[in-house]
VMD Tcl script that draws the C-alpha trace (Angstrom):
set ca {
  {-9.06 -26.03 5.73}
  {-12.43 -25.52 7.51}
  {-14.45 -22.27 7.18}
  {-13.31 -20.97 10.58}
  {-9.56 -21.35 9.73}
  {-10.21 -19.88 6.02}
  {-12.08 -16.67 7.81}
  {-9.20 -16.27 10.33}
  {-6.53 -16.47 7.64}
  {-8.60 -14.00 5.48}
  {-8.87 -11.61 8.49}
  {-5.13 -11.77 9.38}
  {-4.25 -11.20 5.52}
  {-6.65 -8.18 5.66}
  {-5.53 -6.47 8.77}
  {-1.83 -6.94 7.42}
  {-3.04 -5.04 4.36}
  {-4.48 -2.33 6.51}
  {-1.38 -2.15 8.52}
  {0.44 -1.77 5.01}
  {-1.72 0.98 3.95}
  {-1.62 2.78 7.22}
  {2.33 2.99 7.22}
  {2.17 3.95 3.40}
  {0.06 6.93 4.25}
  {2.56 8.15 6.94}
  {5.62 7.56 4.23}
  {3.74 9.66 1.71}
  {3.40 12.41 4.49}
  {7.07 12.33 5.81}
  {9.09 10.20 3.33}
  {10.87 8.48 6.36}
  {12.32 5.26 5.06}
  {11.00 3.52 8.26}
  {7.36 3.97 7.18}
  {8.33 2.79 3.78}
  {10.03 -0.45 4.92}
  {7.19 -1.07 7.33}
  {4.67 -0.93 4.67}
  {6.65 -3.27 2.45}
  {6.82 -5.94 5.09}
  {3.11 -5.58 6.04}
  {2.35 -5.99 2.37}
  {4.52 -8.99 2.11}
  {2.69 -10.51 5.19}
  {-0.70 -9.85 3.78}
  {0.34 -11.52 0.31}
  {1.65 -14.48 1.96}
  {-1.13 -14.92 4.03}
  {-3.55 -14.48 1.08}
  {-1.72 -16.96 -0.85}
  {-1.48 -19.79 1.83}
  {-5.22 -19.37 2.44}
  {-6.25 -19.33 -1.13}
  {-4.02 -22.36 -2.09}
  {-5.14 -24.11 1.08}
  {-1.58 -25.58 1.69}
  {-1.72 -28.70 3.74}
  {1.67 -28.55 5.22}
  {2.89 -24.96 6.13}
  {6.39 -26.44 7.61}
  {7.91 -26.43 4.37}
  {10.95 -23.99 4.51}
  {10.10 -22.01 1.54}
  {6.87 -20.85 3.15}
  {8.87 -19.04 5.56}
  {11.22 -17.25 3.30}
  {8.63 -14.16 3.04}
  {8.45 -14.15 6.72}
  {12.03 -14.15 6.77}
  {12.39 -11.13 4.52}
  {9.27 -9.32 6.19}
  {10.90 -9.65 9.80}
  {14.48 -8.59 7.87}
  {13.09 -5.49 6.68}
  {11.57 -4.53 10.01}
  {14.73 -5.22 11.74}
  {16.66 -2.99 9.16}
  {14.03 -0.16 9.42}
  {14.48 0.00 13.39}
  {18.36 -0.17 12.97}
  {18.40 2.58 10.46}
  {15.91 4.66 12.51}
  {18.08 4.48 15.69}
  {21.25 4.90 13.89}
  {23.36 8.25 15.06}
  {23.05 10.81 12.14}
  {26.15 12.63 11.07}
  {25.39 16.31 11.93}
  {23.21 15.89 15.27}
}
mol new
graphics top color blue
foreach p $ca { graphics top sphere $p radius 0.5 }
foreach p [lrange $ca 0 end-1] q [lrange $ca 1 end] { graphics top cylinder $p $q radius 0.2 }
display resetview
């Protein structure tokens, strides 16, 4: 991986970590599960990007590299569905 690619992967990983901390801060204030699930999803993304950049994986097309992304997007979908589900007592 060349220097520019490494820098971009590092930047993407850092920004995902910043997003995770951003949502974690809102979760601590509100205790809304939506923010917690988003925080976990972005933390998974940050960790995955860090590992892929650090390990310098030559071929990311293997299916097991997409499993963490599948989990991440699944958490986001669950968070949105739970947030938009009608509540009893409304």
